[in-house]
N, C-alpha and C positions, 0 to 999 in steps of 0.2 A: 776463660783465657782469651782476650783479644789479640788480633794480630798486629804486628807494627804497621804503621802508616805505608811504609814502602812496599809492603806485601798485599795491601788492600785489595787490589782486583786480581789477585791469583787464587786459582782454585786448590792449587797444590799446596800442602802443608809447608809453611816455611822450613822446618827441620829436614825435609826432602831436599828442597832447594839448597839449604847450607851443605848437606852431605854431598850433593853432586859437584857443587862448586869446590869444595875442599877435596874431594877426591881428585878433581881435574888438577887443581894447583899444587896440592901437598905431594902427591905421588906421581906427578908428571905423566899422568895417563892421556892417552887420546881421548877425543870425545866419543868415539865408538866404543872404546874400552870402557868409559864411564857408563855409556848406555847398556853395555852388556852386564856390567855388575849390579846396576840397579834392576835390570830385568831379571837377574838371578834372585833377587831379593823380592821380586812381585811388584815392581814399580815399572810401569811401562811408559818411558818417555822417549823422545827422538833426541838424537845427537844434537840436531839443531835447535831444540829447547834448551839442552845443557849449555850449548855456546850463547843462547840468548841470556840465560840466568847468569853467566859467568861475565858477560859485557855489562850486564844491569847490576848485579849485586856483588861483584868482584872487589871493585874499589870500596864498597861499603865495609865488606867484611876485613879488607885490608887495613881500613883505617881503624877498625875494632881492635884488631889484633896488635896494631902499633900503640894504640892508647892503653891496652892492657900491659904490654911490655914496659911502657913509660910508668905507669903505676907500680909495677913489681919493681922496677930499678929504683924508683924514688923511696919505696918502703924498705928496699934492701939497704940503701945508703944511710938511712937514719940510724 
């Protein structure tokens, strides 16, 4: 399985990046809380790393969610 182009130079698994960003956005946690939750799961990242991931990948994930919602609404309205 190849990584998407936007994750090309990151050593971290894209699923971990997605999890960290979604935890931060979806559950309104602080960056340090996300860092603690990931640490409990055996993933050692800094809160600054989570902030960088959020600023870099947050808009991409938001656009993906919007696109899926629009597709669902179009399928429902047919």
